[in-house]
N, C-alpha and C positions, 0 to 999 in steps of 0.2 A: 462513771464515778459515785460512790455511796454517799449519802449525805449524814450527818450527826442526828441520832435518835432525840430530838427535843420533842417532848410531851407537854403541850398546850395546857395552860391552867384553866382558858376560858374558850368559848367560841361562840359567839352569840346572845352570851349570857356573863352575868357577872358570878357564876356560880360556877365552881371548879367542879371535875367529877367527882372527889372527895367528898362534897358539898351534898351530893344527892344520892349517895349509897349509904344505906343503913348500916349501922354499927355492927352488927351481928350477921351483914350478909357474908356468906361465902365466897363471893366476888372480890373480898378484899383479901383473904389468905391466899386466892389464886393470884389475884395482881401482884402481890409481892413476891410469889414463886416466879412468876413471869418475869419479872424485872430484874433478878437476882440471876435468873436463867440467859437472859437476854445481855447481862454484863458478862456472862463468862464467855459467851458464844460469840461476841461482839468481834475479836480479833481473828477469827477463824474466819467469820462470814467474811469482813473487810477484806481478806484475801481472794475474795471471788469477784470484786470489782476492780475495773479499769480503774487507774491514777488520774487519767485525764477526762476532758469532756464534763458537759453539766452534770450536777447533782442530781440524782434520784432520789426517790423517798424511801427514807431508810425502811427495811423491810418489816421492823418491830412496828412502825405504825398503823399499817392495814392488818397486822395480826392480832393486835388487841383485842378488837371487837370481835372476831371470829371466835374469841374464847370463851364470849357467853353463848354460845349455842352449839358449838362443835362437841363440848364433853357431855355434854345432854342428849345426844343423838344415841340411839341404841346401837351396841356396838356387838356385833355375835362374834364370838371366840369360843374356845374350849380349853377346860382345866382338867388333866388327866384322863382323857378322853369322854368327858361330859359336855353337855350343852351348857355354855355359860353365855351371860350377857353383861357387855363391859365388865369383864373381869381382869386376866393378866393385862400387864403394862404393856407387855410387846404386842399382842394382839388388837388392845383396844388403838395403840398408834397405828398400827395397820387400817383397821377402820375408819379412824379419823381421817388418815392420808386419803383413802378413797373419798369419804366425804369432802373433802378439800378442794380435791384435786378437779373433781366434777362442776367444782363451783368458782374455778379460778382459769386466768387464759394460759396458756403453756408457757409464756413468760414469766409466769408466776410461781413456777414450780419451788423456789426457794421457800416461799411462804409457806405451801405446805409441808417441805421440810421442816421447818422451823416448828412449826404447830406439832408433828410428832416429837420432835426432840424436847419439846415444852411439856407434852403430856407422860412421855416416859420419864424425864426428870420430876415430874410432881407425883406419880403414881410410882415411885421404886417397887421393883419385882419381888414379891415376896413379903413385903413389909403391910402391917393392918393400917388400915386406912380409918378415917374419922368418920365416914360415912357406912363403914361395915355392919351390916345387919346382926341383929340378937336372934340367932336360932336356937329351938330348944326342941326335944323329944316330947311327944304327946303320946299319953297312954291314958284314955279315960273313955269319953264318950265315942273318941275316934282315935285310931293309931295313926301317926305320921310324924312330920315335924314341921313347926311354926317359926317362922321368919318374919321377924318386924322390922320396919324400916325404921331411920331415924326421922327425926324432926316432929313436929306438933301438927294438930290438925286432922281431919279426917284423910283416910287414904282408899284411895281403889282395893279392891280384895281380891284375890284369886286362888281357885282351890286344883291342885293338880293330881290327875291321876294316871298312873304307869302302866305299863302293858302287860304282857303274860308271862314277864319273868317272876312277877310278885315280889313282895317285900317292901322297903320304903327307898324304892330305886331313882326316884325323882326328889331327894331333899335339897342337893345341890341346885337343882333348877329354881326350887321355893327360894333359896338365897339370893339367887340373881336375880327374882322377881323384885325382891325385896329393896336390893340395891337400886332398884329404878323406882321407888318410892311405893311398892304394894306391900300390902299384909298379905304373906303367901303362906300357905300349907300345901306339904305333899300328904298324899292320905295313903295307907297300906289297908287293903282290902282281903288280900289272901295271902299267904305263906308267910305269914309271921306269927308271933307271939299270940297264942287264945284265938287267931283267925283260920279259916278254912284252908286247908293245903292244897286247893286248887280252884280254878274256874269252874264250878258244877253247883247250879242252884244257889248261886254266892248272891248273898243280899247287897242290893245296892244302899239300903239305908245307912251304911257307916259315909259314905260320901255325901249322902245327904244331912246327916248328923254334922259332918265337918261345914258345912254352908252354913246350918244355923248358928253353930257357935261362932265361926267366923264374924256371920253378920251381926248379931249382938254386941261384939266388941265396941268399946266407948270410940275405938280411933278408924273405926271402920265407915265408910261412906255408903249406907244402905242399898242406896241407887245404883251400886257400881261394883257388884259381886259377881265375878264370871269363873266360868267351869274351862279348864284345858283338861286335854285326855289324850294318851300317845296310844296307836295301836289298839288292843283292847279295850284301852282306857279310852280311849276317841267315842268307840261304841257307848261305854260305860257313862259317859259324858253326856252325850245326847240323850240317853235314857234316864238319867240324873234330873237333866232339866226338864224334861216332858212332864216330869212327876213334883217336881219343886220349884213352882212358880217365884220365890225369892231369888234364883239365878236369872241375871239379867243378860248373859251373853255367853256363848259355848263356843269353843274351840275344839275342832275334832280333826287330830293330826294323824293322816293314814289311818282314819278309824271307818266303821263303817255306820250307816243310818238303818240298818235294822239288826237285830238281836242273833247271835251266833249259839249254837249249842256248846255245852262243856263237855270236861273230859277229853281225852287225846281225840277220841272217835266223832265229837260231838253226838253221841246219843242221846244225851239229857240236856235238860236246859241248859244254859250258861248262867243265868241271872233269878232274882226273886226278888219280890216287892209284896210286901206286908204277909208273906208265907206263901204266896203264890206264885208258881215258875211263870217267866215271861215267854210269853211264844218266841218261839226260836227257829232258826234256819237248821235244820240237822244235816250233817255230813256223813253221816253212818253208811248210807246206801254208796256213794262215791268212794268211799275210803276202803269199803267192802271189794274193790275191784282192783284193790293192790295199787293203787295211784300212790306216788308222793303226795307228802301233805300238801305241798302249794299247788298241785294240778290237782289234787280235791278238791281246794277252797275255789280256785280257779272255775272248775267246773260245776260247782255247786250254784252258783249265783247264775247258771242259766236258766234255772229253774224260777222262771219270774213269777209264776202263781205261789211257789212257798216261799219266795224272797217277800211277795208282798202280804202273806199272814204274817210276819216275822217284823215288819217294820216298825219303826219308833214313831210315835206321834209326832212329828216334828212340828207339825202346827200347832202343838200348846206349850213350845218353847215361848218363855215371855222375854222373848230378846233376839237380838240379831246373832247369827249364825254364820261359822267360819269354816268351810271343808279346806284340807289341804292332802292333795295325793302326789303319788309319785309313779312316772309310767314305767320304770324298772323295778317296781315292787316285788322282791323276793319272795314275801310271804303270802300277801294276797292282792286280790285286786282293787287297789285302793281306788284308783282313776275311775271304774266303771262305778264303782259303789257310791261314789261321789255324786256321777252323772246319775245314777238311782235317784239319788237325793233330790238332786235338781229337778228331775222330771215327779217326784213324789210333790213336792213343793208347787209345783203347777197345779197340781190336780187338787192339791189341799193347802190352799194359800193360807199364807202365815201372814199375821199384822206387821210381822219386822221381816228386815231384807236379809241375805243369805246370801254369801262371798263363795268363789270357789278361787284355789290356788292350785294350778296342777302343773308339774315340774315333771316335764317327760324322760328327761334323761337322769333322773333322781330313783335312789333306792329306798327302802322301808324306813330307814332311818337317816337319812340323809342329813336332817336337820340338825344332827350330833356332829357333823364335818365341820373342821376347820383347818387354817392353812397348818396350824401346830403340830394335828394328828389328822390327817384328811381320811385317811382309813378309820381308824380306831372301831368306834362303833356305829360308824357312818353307814355301813353295809353290811351284809353279812357274807360276802363273797370276797375273794381276794384280789384287791384292786389297788393293781402298781402302777397303772398309766398315769402318766403326769396329765395328759389331757381329761381323764375320768376325774382326777383328782380334782382340778381345777372347776370341773362341772359341777360336781357334787358340793364344793365351796361356793361358789357363787349361789347354787339355788339356796344354799342356808343361809346366807347371808340376806340373798333376797326375801326369804319367806319370814326370817324374824324381823325384817324392818317391817314388811306388812302386816304381819301378827301386831306390832304394836301401834303401828297406824290404825289397825283395826279396833284395837281397844280403846284407843284415845278418841277414835270417831263416834263410838257409841257413850262415850263417858257424858254424865247428866250436864247441864250447863249451871 
């Protein structure tokens, strides 16, 4: 039998919860919304209980404390085939359901269900939220999209570099990081207005300049400025971090720890710094054998001497490193490259730790996967299998949770 939803005004104290929560604290508005929703749900929930036996604890009572922490967990979802973090209300509900169910007994499933309903109602799909970040295009010292979080005080910062598609492809990811409290900026480094047309002796300075600009902001914690790069951007992020000590951590997602060539056949340097080409791994010889691009890239890294000559000085990076790789990578062998990075750091120790996330069943862009659009941009093959969809989504959810854990763990005290 269900008991009444009675809220205590005190417990071991003469103060009520209302007395200890600041007037402008967001929990006040959340609490008001929660109570309104519980009142509407109460008749339906009561139908799930027996009419006899002794009274149980009202499900509303244990769920309220959970709402202090559950909405703040990074929830990975997708908006229009893009990677998003705590974005659409439907996917946020699913993520929170997973979070709660793992921490409740099977008999408390109704609590998890109520949590989802609360979040779905408090974040109506398509409606603007008070915490939505302000994003604007940047065209000056660097090109990209700058997104600012709400709230006062100092914020961690992150600069994001996309892959070989070029342009400002990660602007929405910058927005999602801003929603998590970061001053975040995507950066265009080629295939944009006034930028190189392709990766070919492309200067790395625009990424470094973005780091400098972001770091000078009054709302940025200068001790916590991270770089995140995807694919060729992951290679670029490591390279930039090795030259700019103001970067305090770097995440290379399916990236390379050594520099590759530019142009379609890798016949020239991919990157340049201070007007000089960065040593690179050429694929011109293997391409000339008529191999498919993927086969050529996989074969090129077998030449360990050439790889060593092109290796980025990871030991010079002024902070922790995180390498994310995919076992079914259909572009290049990100798993082997991450293992090369591990071997390199054993021979050239860094003052900072490195972490490695390897997803054996995931494809090159698996971290874009979600239940909303599981294939989408998450892989470059036509995957319709429900089993593979589940694997990609699970890998993406796990990866993003660990990425945020990495970012939090290296934050200064």
